[in-house]
C-alpha positions as CSV (number, residue, x, y, z in Angstrom):
1,X,0.0,0.0,0.0
2,X,2.8,2.4,0.7
3,X,4.1,1.9,-2.8
4,X,0.9,3.0,-4.4
5,X,0.7,6.1,-2.1
6,X,4.3,6.9,-3.1
7,X,3.5,6.6,-6.8
8,X,0.4,8.8,-6.3
9,X,2.5,11.5,-4.7
10,X,5.5,11.3,-7.0
11,X,3.7,10.7,-10.3
12,X,5.4,13.6,-12.1
13,X,8.9,12.4,-11.2
14,X,8.0,8.9,-12.4
15,X,6.7,10.3,-15.7
16,X,9.8,12.3,-16.2
17,X,12.1,9.4,-15.4
18,X,10.2,7.1,-17.8
19,X,10.3,9.8,-20.6
20,X,14.0,10.3,-20.0
21,X,14.7,6.5,-20.2
22,X,12.7,6.2,-23.4
23,X,14.3,9.3,-25.0
24,X,17.8,8.0,-24.2
25,X,17.0,4.5,-25.6
26,X,15.6,5.9,-28.9
27,X,18.3,8.5,-29.4
28,X,21.2,6.2,-28.6
29,X,23.3,5.8,-31.8
30,X,23.7,2.4,-33.3
31,X,26.9,1.0,-31.8
32,X,27.4,-1.6,-34.5
33,X,27.2,1.1,-37.2
34,X,29.7,3.2,-35.3
35,X,32.1,0.3,-35.1
36,X,31.8,-0.3,-38.8
37,X,32.5,3.4,-39.4
38,X,35.6,3.2,-37.2
39,X,36.9,0.2,-39.1
40,X,36.4,2.0,-42.4
41,X,38.2,5.0,-41.2
42,X,41.1,2.9,-39.9
43,X,41.4,1.3,-43.3
44,X,41.5,4.8,-44.9
45,X,44.1,5.9,-42.4
46,X,46.3,2.9,-43.1
47,X,46.1,3.5,-46.8
48,X,47.0,7.1,-46.4
49,X,50.0,6.1,-44.2
50,X,51.2,3.7,-46.9
51,X,50.8,6.4,-49.5
52,X,52.8,8.9,-47.4
53,X,55.6,6.4,-46.9
54,X,55.7,5.9,-50.7
55,X,55.9,9.6,-51.2
56,X,58.6,9.9,-48.6
57,X,60.7,7.3,-50.4
58,X,60.2,9.1,-53.7
59,X,61.3,12.4,-52.1
60,X,64.4,10.7,-50.7
61,X,65.2,9.3,-54.1
62,X,64.8,12.7,-55.8
63,X,67.0,14.3,-53.1
64,X,69.7,11.7,-53.7
65,X,69.6,12.3,-57.4
66,X,69.7,16.0,-56.8
67,X,72.7,15.7,-54.5
68,X,74.6,13.6,-57.1
69,X,73.8,16.2,-59.8
70,X,74.9,19.1,-57.6
71,X,78.1,17.3,-56.7
72,X,78.8,16.7,-60.4
73,X,78.2,20.4,-61.2
74,X,80.4,21.5,-58.3
75,X,83.3,19.5,-59.6
76,X,83.2,20.9,-63.1
77,X,85.6,23.5,-64.4
78,X,84.4,26.8,-65.8
79,X,84.5,25.7,-69.4
80,X,82.6,22.5,-68.6
81,X,80.0,24.6,-66.7
82,X,79.6,26.9,-69.7
83,X,79.0,24.0,-72.0
84,X,76.8,22.3,-69.5
85,X,74.5,25.3,-69.1
86,X,74.7,26.1,-72.8
87,X,73.5,22.6,-73.7
88,X,70.9,22.6,-71.0
89,X,69.5,26.1,-71.4
90,X,70.5,26.9,-75.0
91,X,68.7,29.6,-77.0
């Protein structure tokens, strides 16, 4: 009997609690869908990391080639430099 009297006196609080529970259940995002989205994003991140490592390797290769070319030009004499640049940037 005391329980029924308690509910009669606290009916508004009970309605608010039930509404809050129902609202939180219906607005809760789908956990499975979120997990799938996280996995898709992890795959994208992995592919981007692989692509970045490939680009880094290409940059290293280009820098090595540039270093060799600069080293070659630095060791040339004046006449060799003149012919080098004339051949490369001729009119």
